[in-house]
N, C-alpha and C positions, 0 to 999 in steps of 0.2 A: 788740561790744555798744555801742550809742549811749548817750550820757549823757542822762539824763532832764531835761527842761526843768522848772524849778520852777514851781509853781502861783502865779499872779500875780493879785492883786485889781485893781490899777490898771495895765492894759496900756500905756496911753499914757506914764505916768511911767516904767515899766520900760524901754520902748524908748528914751526920752530919756536915761535913765541909761546904757544900753548904748552909745548913740551917743557919750556922753562918755567911754567907755572903762572903765566900771565892770564888774566881773565879773558873771556871771549870778547868782551867789549873793547878792552885795551888792545888786545892782539889785532882786532879788526881795524881799530883806529890807526894803529901804527902801520899795518900792512896796506892800508888804503891811502897813506900819505904819499904824494908824489916824491920820487927820489929818496924814499925812506931807506933803501938798501945801500945808498951811496955814502961814502965817508968823505971827510974833508970839509964839513960845514964851517962857515966863517961867522957864526953867531957871536954877538958880544956876550961877555960874561954877565950874569944877572946883576952883579953888583955895579956894573957900569951903565945899566939901563935906568931910566927914570921910573918912578913909581907908576906913572900913567902907562908906560910901555909894559911894565910887569902886570898891571891890572888888565890891559888888553889881552895879553898872552893868557892870563888866568881865565878870562872870559872865553877865549877861543877854545881852551881845553876843558871848560866846564867846571871850574873849581867853585864850590859853594862857599858863601860867606866872604867872598873876595872884597866886597865893598867896605867891610869893616877892618880889613887887614892892613897892618903897617907894611912898609917896604920889606923889612926883614921877614915878616910872616908870609908875604907873597912869594919871596924867594924860596923859603922852606917848602911851601905848598907846591910850587912848580917843580922843585927837585924831587919831591915825593910822589908826584902824580904819575 
């Protein structure tokens, strides 16, 4: 049985990410994010966020084991996701 290709909203961005070596899942997740191609985000640095905010972000992107992670570990996991 062949793997199903994820549904992608921004096909051009998806293909560019795949060419860079990103997985199908990560490429689709990025390409399906609203405003993902725009620059100039104003997000706080991870170090300035609370552990709860980092936990919620980790939950949003599906990081396993987040409930047992320290703030420092959450930051590392989010940066490597």
